[in-house]
C-alpha positions in Angstrom: -11.6 10.6 -25.7 -12.8 7.1 -24.1 -10.3 4.4 -22.7 -10.5 1.3 -24.8 -10.1 -1.9 -23.2 -7.5 -4.5 -25.2 -6.8 -8.6 -24.4 -2.9 -9.7 -23.9 -3.3 -11.1 -27.3 -4.4 -7.7 -29.1 -1.4 -6.1 -27.1 0.9 -8.8 -28.1 0.0 -8.8 -31.7 0.7 -5.1 -31.9 3.6 -5.4 -30.4 5.0 -7.7 -33.0 3.2 -5.6 -35.9 4.7 -2.7 -34.5 8.5 -4.0 -33.9 8.6 -5.0 -37.8 7.8 -1.6 -38.6 9.3 0.4 -36.4 12.5 -1.6 -38.2 13.8 0.3 -41.1 14.8 -2.3 -44.1 17.9 0.0 -44.6 20.2 -0.4 -41.3 20.8 3.2 -39.8 17.9 4.8 -41.9 15.8 5.3 -38.3 13.5 8.6 -38.7 11.2 10.0 -36.4 7.9 7.6 -37.6 10.1 4.5 -37.0 10.8 5.6 -33.4 7.3 6.6 -32.7 6.3 3.0 -33.6 9.0 1.6 -31.5 7.4 4.2 -29.0 4.4 2.3 -29.2 5.3 -1.1 -29.9 7.2 -0.9 -26.5 4.1 0.7 -24.8 1.9 -2.4 -26.0 4.7 -5.1 -25.0 5.1 -3.1 -21.1 1.2 -3.6 -20.8 1.5 -7.1 -22.3 4.0 -8.5 -19.6 1.6 -6.3 -17.2 -1.4 -8.6 -17.7 0.7 -11.4 -17.8 2.7 -11.0 -14.4 -1.0 -10.0 -13.2 -2.3 -13.4 -14.2 -5.3 -11.2 -16.4 -6.2 -11.2 -19.9 -7.7 -7.6 -20.4 -6.4 -4.2 -19.9 -8.9 -2.5 -18.6 -10.3 1.3 -19.0 -8.8 1.6 -15.3 -5.7 0.6 -16.3 -5.0 2.9 -19.3 -6.3 5.7 -17.1 -3.7 5.0 -14.6 -0.8 4.1 -16.7 -1.9 6.2 -19.7 1.9 6.7 -22.0 4.1 6.6 -18.4 6.5 3.7 -20.0 8.5 4.5 -16.9 5.6 3.9 -14.1 4.8 0.5 -16.0 8.5 -0.1 -16.1 8.7 0.6 -12.2 5.2 -1.7 -11.3 7.4 -4.2 -13.2 10.0 -3.6 -10.3 12.8 -4.2 -13.5 15.1 -2.5 -11.8 17.7 0.3 -12.9 19.1 -1.8 -15.9 15.7 -0.9 -18.0 15.7 3.1 -16.7 14.1 5.2 -19.3 14.9 9.0 -19.1 12.7 10.7 -16.9 12.5 13.8 -19.2 13.5 15.5 -22.1 13.9 19.2 -24.0 13.7 20.5 -27.0 14.9 23.0 -28.6 13.1 26.3 -27.7 10.3 27.8 -29.5 9.7 31.1 -31.3 6.3 33.0 -30.3 6.8 36.8 -31.7 10.5 37.9 -30.0 9.8 35.3 -26.8 11.6 32.1 -26.5 9.5 29.5 -25.3 11.6 26.4 -23.5 10.2 23.1 -24.4 10.8 20.1 -22.0 8.6 17.2 -21.1 8.1 13.9 -19.3 9.4 10.4 -21.2 5.7 9.5 -21.4 4.9 12.8 -23.7 8.3 11.6 -26.5 5.6 10.4 -28.3 4.5 13.5 -29.6 7.6 14.9 -30.2 8.1 12.0 -33.0 4.4 12.5 -34.0 4.6 16.2 -34.6 8.3 16.3 -36.3 10.1 17.5 -33.1 13.9 16.9 -31.8 15.5 15.7 -28.4 18.0 17.9 -27.9 18.8 16.1 -24.2 18.7 12.7 -24.3 19.0 12.9 -28.2 16.7 11.1 -29.9 19.1 8.1 -30.8 19.6 7.8 -27.0 15.9 7.5 -26.1 15.6 5.1 -29.4 18.3 2.9 -27.7 16.7 3.0 -24.4 13.6 1.7 -25.8 14.9 -0.8 -27.8 16.9 -2.2 -24.5 13.1 -2.5 -23.3 11.7 -3.8 -26.6 14.3 -6.9 -26.4 13.6 -7.6 -22.6 10.1 -7.5 -23.6 10.2 -10.2 -26.3 12.3 -12.5 -23.7 9.6 -12.2 -21.1 6.5 -13.1 -24.1 8.5 -16.0 -25.1 
């Protein structure tokens, strides 16, 4: 799959649209599809902030290949400090293959796969990950005003 470049305006629009859809109509009714959209909203927002700070308007294929879905890496590049830290990794319940238990651990940048495919995080929990992403989203919205 090739990496397509996106402008700061496109990323900011995606941030706004994803943020709206990521918030369910009934408070407390959050499910993995909402969390997945929250993850992508934060990803778009961080990349828009990154462009703003660099004085650029295009997040190109080199930038995309360097960052991927690594929200922690973008936060580090932005030098925001530990107040907006995201967990380094997560753990899912083990999967079974025959009689064997397969541990399933991943880096935080792969969390979108968990929520896209219906997994449930054990540590940190889905709720904990969501809360941290929401803090980052709130910060992003302040940065892009």
